[in-house]
Backbone as CSV, one residue per row, in Angstrom:
resi,resn,N_x,N_y,N_z,CA_x,CA_y,CA_z,C_x,C_y,C_z
1,MET,-11.705,13.390,20.176,-10.995,12.539,19.245,-10.822,11.168,19.888
2,ASP,-11.140,10.106,19.128,-11.114,8.753,19.662,-10.014,7.911,19.054
3,ASN,-8.813,8.429,18.922,-7.703,7.646,18.395,-7.098,6.842,19.541
4,ILE,-7.456,5.554,19.600,-7.056,4.699,20.714,-5.919,3.788,20.269
5,LEU,-4.787,3.884,20.967,-3.628,3.055,20.654,-3.989,1.577,20.752
6,ASN,-3.456,0.794,19.821,-3.615,-0.666,19.787,-5.082,-1.121,19.795
7,SER,-5.945,-0.356,19.126,-7.363,-0.711,19.035,-7.671,-1.566,17.811
8,GLY,-6.672,-1.799,16.948,-6.883,-2.604,15.748,-5.673,-3.428,15.413
9,ASP,-5.823,-4.268,14.397,-4.761,-5.169,13.979,-4.902,-5.427,12.482
10,LEU,-3.789,-5.449,11.760,-3.839,-5.704,10.318,-4.482,-7.036,9.991
11,LYS,-4.246,-8.042,10.815,-4.753,-9.382,10.516,-6.272,-9.457,10.559
12,SER,-6.905,-8.570,11.328,-8.370,-8.621,11.428,-9.059,-7.435,10.764
13,LEU,-8.305,-6.604,10.044,-8.867,-5.431,9.378,-9.860,-5.869,8.307
14,LYS,-11.035,-5.243,8.305,-12.109,-5.605,7.377,-12.366,-4.480,6.377
15,LEU,-13.103,-4.821,5.338,-13.517,-3.855,4.330,-14.239,-2.697,5.015
16,GLY,-13.861,-1.467,4.691,-14.491,-0.292,5.284,-13.767,0.230,6.519
17,GLN,-12.730,-0.474,6.968,-11.965,-0.027,8.128,-10.588,0.447,7.683
18,THR,-10.025,1.363,8.466,-8.663,1.814,8.234,-7.861,1.590,9.507
19,LEU,-6.543,1.545,9.359,-5.663,1.328,10.501,-4.430,2.196,10.351
20,LEU,-4.231,3.104,11.305,-2.981,3.871,11.373,-1.990,2.934,12.036
21,THR,-1.132,2.321,11.223,-0.284,1.237,11.711,0.914,1.723,12.503
22,ARG,1.654,2.697,11.938,2.891,3.100,12.590,3.389,4.437,12.064
23,PHE,4.368,4.944,12.774,5.102,6.136,12.357,6.551,5.731,12.151
24,ARG,7.222,6.426,11.229,8.645,6.164,10.981,9.369,7.495,10.866
25,LYS,10.471,7.618,11.586,11.274,8.836,11.474,11.995,8.818,10.138
26,VAL,11.869,9.931,9.394,12.507,10.054,8.086,13.434,11.266,8.105
27,ALA,13.943,11.672,6.972,14.947,12.732,6.868,14.437,14.098,7.333
28,ASN,15.353,14.923,7.746,15.116,16.326,8.096,14.112,16.520,9.228
29,GLY,14.042,15.570,10.157,13.170,15.702,11.314,11.707,15.391,11.063
30,PHE,11.364,14.950,9.858,9.977,14.608,9.550,9.652,13.188,10.014
31,ILE,8.368,12.935,10.161,7.875,11.623,10.539,6.843,11.201,9.499
32,SER,6.922,9.943,9.062,6.000,9.409,8.077,4.943,8.575,8.785
33,ALA,3.674,8.885,8.522,2.555,8.106,9.060,2.134,7.089,8.014
34,GLU,1.887,5.833,8.424,1.456,4.775,7.518,0.017,4.385,7.827
35,LEU,-0.833,4.432,6.799,-2.242,4.082,6.937,-2.548,2.882,6.044
36,ALA,-3.334,1.937,6.554,-3.738,0.757,5.785,-5.257,0.725,5.665
37,GLU,-5.744,0.273,4.509,-7.184,0.138,4.302,-7.441,-1.038,3.366
38,VAL,-8.407,-1.878,3.721,-8.822,-2.971,2.844,-9.798,-2.369,1.830
39,LYS,-9.439,-2.486,0.571,-10.246,-1.904,-0.501,-11.225,-2.931,-1.075
40,GLU,-12.262,-2.433,-1.744,-13.251,-3.284,-2.418,-12.520,-4.259,-3.336
41,GLY,-12.922,-5.512,-3.291,-12.295,-6.519,-4.149,-11.051,-7.139,-3.552
42,SER,-10.617,-6.677,-2.359,-9.405,-7.243,-1.769,-9.683,-7.886,-0.418
43,SER,-10.952,-8.184,-0.133,-11.281,-8.823,1.131,-11.096,-10.329,1.015
44,GLY,-11.098,-10.970,2.134,-10.946,-12.415,2.147,-9.518,-12.833,2.421
45,VAL,-9.344,-14.110,2.607,-8.035,-14.670,2.922,-7.286,-14.922,1.623
46,SER,-6.031,-14.507,1.584,-5.235,-14.711,0.377,-4.370,-15.956,0.516
47,ALA,-4.060,-16.578,-0.611,-3.172,-17.736,-0.610,-1.792,-17.338,-0.101
48,ALA,-1.350,-16.120,-0.439,-0.043,-15.661,0.026,0.025,-15.690,1.548
49,TYR,-1.056,-15.286,2.208,-1.072,-15.306,3.675,-1.066,-16.736,4.208
50,VAL,-1.946,-17.592,3.676,-2.070,-18.964,4.165,-0.739,-19.706,4.051
51,PHE,-0.043,-19.509,2.946,1.204,-20.226,2.716,2.405,-19.568,3.378
52,ASN,2.204,-18.385,3.983,3.304,-17.660,4.642,2.889,-17.076,5.979
53,LYS,1.890,-17.649,6.645,1.351,-17.041,7.853,2.362,-16.944,8.993
54,SER,3.419,-17.741,8.965,4.444,-17.645,10.005,5.402,-16.478,9.764
55,ASN,5.305,-15.838,8.605,6.147,-14.697,8.259,5.356,-13.415,8.536
56,SER,5.862,-12.564,9.425,5.133,-11.360,9.834,4.946,-10.348,8.704
57,LYS,5.627,-10.504,7.580,5.475,-9.575,6.462,4.182,-9.821,5.683
58,PHE,3.517,-10.971,5.932,2.285,-11.301,5.235,1.098,-11.078,6.162
59,THR,0.010,-10.527,5.628,-1.184,-10.296,6.423,-2.346,-11.091,5.837
60,ARG,-3.368,-11.288,6.641,-4.529,-12.095,6.262,-5.262,-11.491,5.065
61,ASN,-5.329,-10.185,5.037,-6.011,-9.507,3.942,-4.978,-8.751,3.113
62,SER,-5.425,-8.138,2.061,-4.489,-7.376,1.231,-4.796,-5.891,1.361
63,ALA,-4.547,-5.371,2.547,-4.780,-3.948,2.799,-3.810,-3.124,1.964
64,ARG,-4.308,-2.043,1.410,-3.474,-1.112,0.656,-2.896,-0.102,1.633
65,ARG,-1.722,0.405,1.349,-1.026,1.320,2.252,-0.814,2.678,1.598
66,ALA,-0.766,3.701,2.442,-0.418,5.054,2.003,0.389,5.693,3.116
67,TRP,1.240,6.633,2.735,2.122,7.300,3.690,2.025,8.805,3.522
68,GLN,2.187,9.520,4.626,2.214,10.977,4.596,3.235,11.462,5.607
69,ASN,4.156,12.296,5.137,5.144,12.896,6.029,4.570,14.131,6.698
70,GLY,5.049,14.409,7.899,4.650,15.612,8.613,5.620,15.899,9.738
71,SER,5.460,17.047,10.341,6.296,17.369,11.502,5.698,16.690,12.724
72,ALA,6.551,16.352,13.669,6.085,15.680,14.890,5.026,16.526,15.583
73,GLU,5.250,17.824,15.685,4.323,18.725,16.376,2.947,18.731,15.710
74,ASP,2.914,18.832,14.385,1.639,18.892,13.673,0.918,17.545,13.682
75,LEU,1.660,16.450,13.561,1.046,15.129,13.640,0.454,14.890,15.027
76,GLU,1.185,15.271,16.069,0.677,15.127,17.437,-0.605,15.922,17.634
77,SER,-0.621,17.158,17.123,-1.783,18.021,17.261,-3.000,17.450,16.523
78,ALA,-2.795,16.978,15.305,-3.906,16.489,14.483,-4.425,15.125,14.933
79,LEU,-3.516,14.270,15.429,-3.899,12.890,15.726,-3.987,12.566,17.213
80,GLY,-3.472,13.466,18.049,-3.530,13.229,19.493,-2.649,12.086,19.959
81,VAL,-1.549,11.866,19.258,-0.621,10.780,19.587,0.728,11.384,19.949
82,SER,1.324,10.925,21.049,2.644,11.405,21.461,3.721,10.794,20.567
83,LEU,4.547,11.649,19.979,5.617,11.196,19.099,6.993,11.595,19.628
84,GLY,7.075,11.896,20.919,8.346,12.264,21.526,9.306,11.093,21.577
85,ASP,10.550,11.383,21.931,11.574,10.338,21.989,11.253,9.270,23.022
86,ASP,10.397,9.586,23.993,10.039,8.631,25.046,8.757,7.844,24.725
87,ALA,8.292,7.889,23.475,7.014,7.280,23.100,7.105,5.770,22.842
88,GLY,8.303,5.206,22.866,8.441,3.770,22.635,8.948,3.412,21.252
89,TRP,9.709,4.281,20.643,10.285,4.021,19.323,11.235,2.824,19.413
90,ILE,11.250,2.006,18.366,12.197,0.892,18.289,12.869,0.920,16.913
91,LEU,13.983,0.225,16.788,14.656,0.097,15.500,14.137,-1.158,14.808
92,ASP,13.741,-1.013,13.524,13.302,-2.191,12.776,14.514,-2.878,12.148
93,GLU,14.270,-3.947,11.377,15.362,-4.725,10.782,16.176,-3.932,9.773
94,ASN,15.633,-2.806,9.291,16.358,-1.954,8.341,17.036,-0.769,9.007
95,GLY,16.969,-0.704,10.356,17.604,0.398,11.082,16.762,1.653,11.167
96,ASN,15.472,1.579,10.804,14.574,2.737,10.887,13.958,2.815,12.278
97,GLU,13.757,4.043,12.773,13.068,4.229,14.045,11.563,4.181,13.787
98,ILE,10.887,3.226,14.439,9.470,2.935,14.200,8.701,3.035,15.507
99,LEU,7.498,3.626,15.433,6.575,3.643,16.561,5.275,3.000,16.076
100,THR,4.962,1.806,16.577,3.748,1.093,16.192,2.597,1.571,17.056
101,VAL,1.474,1.960,16.410,0.329,2.493,17.162,-0.960,1.704,16.925
102,ASN,-1.164,1.145,15.740,-2.342,0.338,15.402,-3.657,0.949,15.888
103,ILE,-3.951,2.151,15.375,-5.182,2.865,15.725,-6.248,2.554,14.671
104,LEU,-7.338,1.914,15.110,-8.423,1.557,14.207,-9.269,2.780,13.878
105,ASN,-9.559,2.970,12.598,-10.385,4.068,12.098,-9.961,5.431,12.664
106,PRO,-8.704,5.825,12.427,-8.205,7.080,12.975,-8.865,8.301,12.345
107,VAL,-8.907,9.385,13.118,-9.408,10.664,12.623,-8.372,11.737,12.919
108,ALA,-8.342,12.746,12.061,-7.483,13.901,12.269,-8.359,15.067,12.694
109,SER,-7.900,15.824,13.661,-8.624,16.992,14.142,-7.940,18.250,13.609
110,PHE,-8.748,19.141,12.993,-8.198,20.380,12.430,-9.269,21.458,12.466
111,GLU,-8.946,22.570,13.109,-9.838,23.726,13.204,-11.240,23.346,13.671
112,GLY,-11.300,22.504,14.695,-12.571,22.132,15.298,-13.350,21.061,14.564
113,GLN,-12.804,20.530,13.499,-13.474,19.463,12.752,-12.646,18.187,12.834
114,GLU,-13.317,17.043,12.686,-12.626,15.762,12.639,-12.790,15.147,11.259
115,PHE,-11.690,14.605,10.744,-11.672,14.027,9.412,-11.182,12.582,9.487
116,PRO,-11.961,11.630,8.973,-11.483,10.241,8.944,-10.344,10.110,7.937
117,LEU,-9.330,9.351,8.283,-8.208,9.112,7.384,-8.560,7.946,6.465
118,ARG,-8.359,8.135,5.159,-8.646,7.103,4.168,-7.452,6.952,3.234
119,VAL,-7.341,5.794,2.610,-6.298,5.521,1.618,-6.897,5.707,0.237
120,GLN,-6.255,6.513,-0.584,-6.686,6.697,-1.975,-5.623,6.101,-2.890
121,ILE,-6.060,5.261,-3.822,-5.171,4.604,-4.778,-5.496,5.100,-6.179
122,VAL,-4.480,5.591,-6.876,-4.648,6.024,-8.262,-3.576,5.331,-9.095
123,GLU,-4.023,4.482,-10.025,-3.090,3.832,-10.938,-2.988,4.657,-12.212
124,SER,-1.772,4.689,-12.777,-1.523,5.480,-13.974,-0.420,4.823,-14.798
125,VAL,-0.423,5.092,-16.097,0.689,4.641,-16.933,1.773,5.719,-16.986
126,GLU,1.496,6.868,-16.398,2.466,7.962,-16.330,3.319,7.794,-15.084
127,ALA,4.622,7.850,-15.246,5.538,7.704,-14.117,6.180,9.044,-13.794
128,ASP,6.257,9.363,-12.498,7.023,10.541,-12.102,8.513,10.198,-12.251
129,ASP,9.385,11.175,-12.013,10.825,10.954,-12.195,11.338,9.799,-11.347
130,TYR,10.879,9.716,-10.098,11.332,8.655,-9.194,10.968,7.283,-9.763
131,ARG,9.701,7.088,-10.129,9.249,5.792,-10.634,9.868,5.464,-11.991
132,ALA,10.010,6.470,-12.848,10.590,6.245,-14.173,12.028,5.753,-14.087
133,SER,12.748,6.192,-13.071,14.145,5.759,-12.931,14.274,4.440,-12.176
134,ARG,13.145,3.902,-11.686,13.158,2.655,-10.915,12.015,1.728,-11.341
135,VAL,11.817,1.581,-12.628,10.704,0.791,-13.149,10.716,-0.619,-12.571
136,GLU,11.874,-1.228,-12.442,11.978,-2.609,-11.944,11.337,-2.787,-10.571
137,THR,11.381,-1.749,-9.746,10.849,-1.866,-8.377,9.566,-1.079,-8.145
138,THR,9.173,-0.212,-9.083,7.985,0.620,-8.849,6.795,0.278,-9.738
139,ALA,7.004,-0.403,-10.857,5.877,-0.780,-11.726,5.131,-1.958,-11.101
140,LYS,3.841,-2.023,-11.363,2.978,-3.055,-10.787,3.366,-4.434,-11.319
141,ARG,3.414,-5.404,-10.387,3.786,-6.777,-10.733,2.799,-7.772,-10.137
142,LYS,2.867,-8.990,-10.599,2.133,-10.108,-9.995,3.032,-10.660,-8.896
143,GLY,2.878,-10.145,-7.699,3.766,-10.555,-6.607,5.064,-9.781,-6.664
144,ARG,5.857,-9.931,-5.639,7.083,-9.140,-5.510,8.018,-9.253,-6.700
145,ASP,8.276,-10.462,-7.187,9.208,-10.662,-8.298,8.515,-11.238,-9.531
146,GLY,7.197,-11.100,-9.593,6.436,-11.672,-10.704,6.513,-10.830,-11.962
147,ASP,5.778,-11.272,-12.965,5.719,-10.555,-14.235,5.060,-9.191,-14.034
148,PHE,5.431,-8.237,-14.890,4.801,-6.928,-14.847,3.351,-7.039,-15.293
149,ILE,2.484,-6.243,-14.684,1.092,-6.143,-15.088,0.988,-4.893,-15.947
150,LEU,0.465,-5.031,-17.155,0.437,-3.920,-18.107,-0.990,-3.461,-18.383
151,HIS,-1.106,-2.212,-18.839,-2.380,-1.650,-19.296,-2.146,-1.092,-20.692
152,ASN,-2.791,-1.674,-21.692,-2.576,-1.294,-23.097,-1.097,-1.322,-23.461
153,GLY,-0.385,-2.313,-22.899,1.036,-2.488,-23.205,1.975,-1.615,-22.395
154,ASP,1.437,-0.745,-21.537,2.272,0.153,-20.731,2.346,-0.314,-19.282
155,TYR,3.453,0.001,-18.630,3.593,-0.293,-17.210,2.536,0.468,-16.417
156,ILE,2.105,-0.099,-15.305,1.164,0.555,-14.396,1.927,0.990,-13.151
157,PHE,1.724,2.242,-12.743,2.344,2.784,-11.539,1.241,3.170,-10.559
158,THR,1.462,2.878,-9.287,0.468,3.145,-8.263,0.883,4.347,-7.425
159,TYR,-0.033,5.280,-7.294,0.164,6.451,-6.441,-0.844,6.342,-5.300
160,SER,-0.348,6.246,-4.082,-1.250,6.135,-2.929,-1.067,7.363,-2.048
161,SER,-2.164,7.787,-1.436,-2.107,8.958,-0.563,-3.147,8.827,0.542
162,ILE,-2.924,9.576,1.607,-3.889,9.651,2.698,-4.779,10.855,2.426
163,VAL,-6.091,10.625,2.433,-7.044,11.702,2.162,-8.057,11.792,3.305
164,PHE,-8.728,12.942,3.400,-9.733,13.174,4.441,-11.160,13.096,3.897
165,THR,-11.305,12.660,2.656,-12.621,12.570,2.022,-12.819,11.143,1.516
166,GLU,-13.977,10.871,0.948,-14.200,9.563,0.323,-13.186,9.410,-0.807
167,PRO,-12.399,8.339,-0.811,-11.367,8.188,-1.841,-11.951,8.091,-3.245
168,SER,-11.241,8.666,-4.192,-11.588,8.532,-5.608,-10.552,7.602,-6.233
169,ASP,-10.685,6.305,-5.942,-9.720,5.322,-6.430,-9.824,5.163,-7.936
170,VAL,-8.679,4.916,-8.576,-8.619,4.658,-10.005,-7.777,3.400,-10.198
171,PHE,-8.419,2.338,-10.722,-7.723,1.095,-11.020,-7.779,0.854,-12.517
172,LEU,-6.629,0.627,-13.128,-6.569,0.383,-14.569,-6.805,-1.089,-14.867
173,LYS,-7.490,-1.362,-15.972,-7.734,-2.749,-16.380,-6.436,-3.331,-16.929
174,ALA,-6.071,-4.467,-16.380,-4.837,-5.128,-16.814,-5.039,-5.813,-18.158
175,ASP,-3.983,-5.807,-18.968,-4.011,-6.541,-20.224,-4.146,-8.032,-19.926
176,ALA,-4.718,-8.745,-20.863,-4.790,-10.200,-20.724,-3.366,-10.744,-20.706
177,PRO,-3.126,-11.755,-19.895,-1.768,-12.296,-19.832,-1.369,-12.963,-21.138
178,VAL,-0.095,-12.867,-21.425,0.460,-13.535,-22.592,1.028,-14.853,-22.106
179,GLN,0.609,-15.950,-22.725,1.068,-17.270,-22.304,2.116,-17.803,-23.271
180,VAL,2.997,-18.621,-22.734,4.037,-19.238,-23.550,3.526,-20.587,-24.033
181,ALA,3.577,-20.798,-25.352,3.142,-22.073,-25.935,4.367,-22.877,-26.324
182,GLN,4.380,-24.121,-25.967,5.487,-25.010,-26.307,5.157,-25.747,-27.600
183,THR,6.086,-25.774,-28.525,5.950,-26.600,-29.719,7.112,-27.574,-29.713
184,GLU,7.123,-28.505,-30.647,8.187,-29.503,-30.669,9.546,-28.879,-30.905
185,LYS,9.607,-27.871,-31.783,10.905,-27.333,-32.161,11.195,-25.970,-31.546
186,THR,10.176,-25.161,-31.310,10.411,-23.804,-30.836,9.449,-23.451,-29.717
187,GLU,9.790,-22.381,-29.013,8.912,-21.835,-27.982,8.348,-20.538,-28.535
188,ALA,7.042,-20.361,-28.476,6.409,-19.174,-29.039,5.542,-18.505,-27.992
189,MET,5.343,-17.186,-28.133,4.463,-16.425,-27.263,3.105,-16.332,-27.938
190,VAL,2.032,-16.552,-27.165,0.681,-16.506,-27.702,-0.113,-15.444,-26.954
191,ASP,-0.724,-14.513,-27.705,-1.613,-13.529,-27.111,-2.940,-14.223,-26.852
192,THR,-3.367,-14.311,-25.573,-4.569,-15.060,-25.231,-5.852,-14.365,-25.649
193,VAL,-5.785,-13.112,-26.027,-6.976,-12.395,-26.480,-7.185,-12.617,-27.973
194,THR,-6.127,-12.393,-28.755,-6.250,-12.478,-30.220,-5.863,-13.825,-30.786
195,GLY,-5.091,-14.618,-30.016,-4.606,-15.897,-30.512,-3.366,-15.763,-31.377
196,GLU,-2.886,-14.541,-31.561,-1.710,-14.295,-32.366,-0.488,-14.961,-31.746
197,ILE,0.337,-15.579,-32.565,1.541,-16.269,-32.092,2.762,-15.437,-32.496
198,PHE,3.614,-15.174,-31.493,4.841,-14.421,-31.726,6.008,-15.382,-31.568
199,SER,6.957,-15.354,-32.480,8.097,-16.266,-32.348,9.366,-15.522,-32.042
């Protein structure tokens, strides 16, 4: 197994590469593994990065993320990474215990086989109970606080997971944006596809 600590970096991650970025201690003794992957159509430098490069929350590319919880023992066995209390855990700004590993193209070992870790993204208009009760923060938007992105008039929800096979990504086509038209007396909404004006 060739999982080498600090062998990659989010800022230089390219299309076709994955990065096991970090682990986070979560409830009931479980640990969450975070995987990042640059997906087709998301390569290149983004304006968000250029205009915010001094802020560590922004990255050069728009890598998609997925998380998987597991027990420390099983994660250590599968990934060959020490997750003990002496592994270098730190507290992040939210008070979470984090272990940064930045392993480029990680693989999991199980029953004598090695499996590359990949991010799978599935968009849906169906919301699970968690997302349905938190539409404001879980539905797809144009940027963190931007307008909602809709598919056939419905909210889009993203389900991401870590898989050991070629991902079967599903991306929904977004509705055409509705633009606001200014008139002398009133403000009206215009559907840019049909030209219909709503007042």
